[in-house]
N, C-alpha and C positions, 0 to 999 in steps of 0.2 A: 275156357280150357274143358274141352268133353275128358270124358274116363278116357274114354281112349287115347286120349292127347296126351293123359298125363299122364298115364304108365310108359307113354314110349317115352315122353321126358325122360322118367327115372329110371329105365333100362336102356337110360343113355349114359345119364348122371350117372350108373354102378355101371355099364362099360368102361370109361373111360378113364376114373377112381379105379377100378379092377389094376385095365390095361398100365397104369403108369404106378401101383403098387410094387403088383412082379415086371414093371421092364426088369427094374436094377436085378431083376436072380435072371432075366430069363441072359440079357448082357453077358451075366459076369459068365451059365451055366455053356454061349452056344457064341457072345463076342458079333450078333449078327454087325453090328456097326464098327465102325473101327473109331480106332479110338487112338487123339492124338497124345502122345507123353508131356506129363509136364515137368516145364524147362525150372531150371535148377536146381543143389542140390536137395535133395531129401531120399531118408534112412529105411532101408527093405524091414518092411514089416512083418517076416514072418508067421507061420502056422509056432507056438509055443509048445515046445516036450510039454509032455505032462508031467507031474510028481505032484506027487501027496505034500510033500513037505510049503512045493510053490502054493498050491491050493488052500493052504493051513494059514499062512502067512503073506497071502493076499496078493502075491507077487504073476501068477497064472490070469487072474481074467481081465486085468487092468490090460494085458499083453491081448491074454486071445481078444477083447472091446476090439485091441486098434489093429492088431490082423483087420478084422471082417467090415473095421471102418473102412481101410485102407485097397480093400478088397473089390463093394463092394460095388456092380455095376454102376458105370456110370462118373465113376467116382475122382477122375478126371474131369466129367464137366461140369460135374456138381461144383467144386471145389475154382474152378473158373468163375461158375457163377458165383458162387458167395463173395468173390473175390474183386470180385465185380461192381458189386453192390456196397457191398464194404469200400470203393476209391470214388466209385458216385455217389454215393451220397454222406458219407462220411468222412475222404478222403485220409483212409485207413491206408496200406499197402505192405502190403501180407508177404515183406519178404523181408529179411531183419536189416537191421542198418540202413535200411532205405526213405531218406526222407521228397517229398513231393514239394514241389517248391513250386513259387507263379505260375500258370499258364500252364500248369502238369507238367514244366521243368520233373529232369528224376535224377537230386543226388545221393550219396552216399554220404554219411556222418561224419566219415575220415576226412574228407572233406570244404563241409561246411567248419567242422573246427578248425583244421589246417588254418583257409583262411580269418578266419575271428583271432587265432594265435593262444587257441583253448590249450594245443599241445607243444608251445612252445617248453623247449626242452634249455634252455638256459643258452648264456653267453658266452661261458667256459666250456659245457659241452663244447660246443660247433665250434671256437676257437682250437682245442684240441685235436677235435680230430681234423680239422685243416691242415691244420701243422701236418697232423699222420700223413696225408695227401700229398704235402709239399712236398714231402724228405719224398715219398714215395716214388714223386715222381719223377726226384731228380737223379734218385739207386738206380730206377726201373732205365729210363733214358740211357743214364751212361755209361753201367755194367750188360744190361743187356737192347739195346735197341732200341725197348719197348717206347711208346708213346702213351702217356697216362690219361683219361679225356672223365672227367664229370658230365651229361644230362640234363641238368638241374629241366624237365620231366613241364606242359603244363598242367591246368588239373579245370576242374570244370569250378570250383568254388568261389578261384583267383576271375575266371576269363568271362562267369553270370554271377555278380555277384546281385545283378539286380533280378535274380530272380531266385534267389532265397527265402524263405518262411522267411511271413516277421519276426514269430517268437523267437528264431533264429537269430535277426538284426540288430550285432552289436557294432558300437566301431573296433577294425580291425583292433589290439593291442601294439602300444608301439613298434616292440619285437612280436616277428611271427621267423621260425624258422628257414622260412623261403629267405625271408628278408637279411638276415644274419646270417643265412647260406650264402645267398649272393658276395655279400659285401666281403664276410675270410675269405670269400677264394678269388675276391679283386686283391685282398687285398697280398695274399699270400701267394699271390701271379701264378693259378690250379688252374691248368687247360678246361676252358668251361664253355659251355653253346646253352644258350639260356633260351629255351623254348615258352619258360612262360613269358616271361617278357615279352619276345617274337610274338605270339602269338595276342598277344593282351592288342598290340602295335596295329595288327592283321585285322584285329577283328572287329569293325567298318568299312572297312576296306577291301580283305579279300572275297574274289569273284562267283565264294561258294563259305556256308558254311565248316570252320576251323573243329568246330567242337560238337556233337547231334544233343539233342531234347532229350532222349530220350536210353543215351549210354555214356557211362562214364568213361570213354576211352576218348581220342584225337579219336576226329572224323577218318575215312578213309585218306579223303584228300586232306587234309591234314596230316596225314603219317607219312602222307604222298612224299610234300613240301617238305616235310622233316627230314626225310632220308636223302629228299633232293645236297639238302642243304650238309648234312654230314659227312657225306663225299668229299659233295668240298671242301670244308673242311679238313678233312681228311690228308686232300692230293697237294693240301697249302700248307699242311702241321710238317709233311713226310719228303714230296717231292715227287709220291709215289703218285701213279694215274690210273685211278681205278676204273670202272664200268661204268656209266650213267644213266639214273631210269629216266627217262625223255614221256612228258606223255603224248604221246598223239592217239587221243581223244578223248571223251570224257560223255559217260553216261548219268542224267539229269532223274532222279526218282525219289516222287514223291512217300514212296515206302523204306524205312532205312532197310539197312543187305548186311546181314553180317554181325561182324560184336558195333556195329551202330545203335542198337536199341538193345544191351546185350542184360541194360536195366532194366529195362522194361514186362521182357521178356520174364525175370524170374519174377517176375507180378503176377504171370499169367489170369490173364482177360482176357474176357472174352470176347471185349472191342476194344480196335490198338486205340493211340495216342497221335492225333493228324502234328504229322512233325514238316518243318519249314522244308520243301526242295534240298538234297545230297549230291552230292557229284559221285560219280563212281571212275577216276581215271584206266583209262587204258594205259599202259606200261610198255615200254620197250627197249631196248637196254645195249648203248651203244657202247663197244672197245675201241681204244682209244689204240693209234700204230702200237704203243710203246709201250700195252699196261702189264701191269707189272704183280702176282699176285699177291694176298693184302688178309693176312688169318687177321681173327677179331678175337677177345674173348669177351662179349659181355656178361656183364652183372645186375639184375637187379627186377623189374613188378610186371605187370601182364602188358606192360605198355607193347614192350619187346617182343609178342605174339603174332601185334598188327605185321607187325616189317615184315617176321618170317611164310605166315599165311599169306600173306599179298606176292611173297618168292624173293623178293628184295637182301633177303642174309645172302637163298645159294646160287642167284646174280650174280650176287658181289661181289661179294667172299670168299676164301677160299675156302673154310671150315662153319659149322656149325654152334658153334661151339656157347652155348648161357647155364650159368643154373642162379633162377632164380631163385629170387632172394637168399642166392647164394647159399641152399641150400640144398634143392632137386639140382642136380644135372640133367639136362635137354642136349640133344642134339636138333637144334631148329624147334618145331614142335615137339618131340618128338621123349617123353618122357627113358632117361637110361635107367631106371631104378637105383642108379649109383647117388652117391651125396656129399658135399663139394665138399665134407671137411678128411673126404678119406683118400681126396681126389695128392697127389702128389706135387705140389706149386713149382716142383724145378721142374718137368719134365712136363710143364701144363707153359710153364714160360717161354720154353725153352722152341712151342712155335707158336708162337705169335706176337703182331711186329704191334696189337693192342690192345691196351685195355680199357673200355668201357664201362662207365655206372653208369646208369643209365633209371632215375628213380621220380614220383611224382610227389608233388608236395602233400603229404598225408605220408607218406613214409617217410619224408625230412630228417624225424627224430633221428633215425637210423642212419643216412645217407654211408651207400655201403655195404651196410652192415657191417659181419666185421673181415669182410675181405681184404683190407688193411690189416687186421692183427695179426690172422696166421700169414701173411705174408711175409712182415716180419718175423714173428717165431716160428718158420716154416721152407720162407728159401732163404735163398741163397743170394742175400741183395742186402 
């Protein structure tokens, strides 16, 4: 290598290193490159207010360091690169409570725990809760003409146990919340649709996946089948005709859409995780000639939002009442800012034809949350 060539190489290396060093500052100041926001929950890290007490107590500098760490140029890209390295090299998911299963199937810890029975609350507790449900069901129907219905939603741990990592693989306990609730609901003749059992029965014969590889909720196609089943059940039990969701066509995608990769998005990776092809139904709604407006109060977890976002709730039901975890009051997918505990139960019941509890296995420890307790305390039944 001649002297001129060596000098040129040094200058090229110097310019490259200098460019890499100052590029975050340029990006922060001028934003020449658009940056995709990170998915999932993140806390704001504003510039901390200065105070001598904070400086001397040691609280100011950590907040200042955190602010600059989060506001550096290319921060989001650097986070994704770091997360990708952890995921690909060390099988570390940089998202809370996420478990990386075999073949990169993603779980949440609560679903794995529910499958193994690690969260079992005991037979007596479940028996007491189900007895409450039976009394509520009888009184609501007799005194107000309201149908009470429990939906046992599918969960990924039960649906895909073969992909649970070996360190979590242990023989399911003799009793699990799901198994015990299913048994006691049947004994007490509480109205129930067991989607958990139904989905597992269809797992090997379904034309399309019912549960996505990188999501934690039922697939978009699974949500369609579940709503069709619910409509038919409500019609059979009430004798009322409702709009029917019908399959007008199906789009097949190798890339998950919407919530079908909600867990993967929370990982904030550079490269997407390969997924089996998923089906996205094109739905139309048929209306029978004797259509009867039907209102229902849904109480449960985030599985409801897949129905609401797909338009099923607005097209099928006469209202969009949803109490998220029996805590936050929603109108469809929109939070109202109200709390369920502040609602006048008698007024709410007066506009309902059905009360529908929907919950996945990971939350069976408090099936229905505390709605039925408040029903006996504050409602005239």
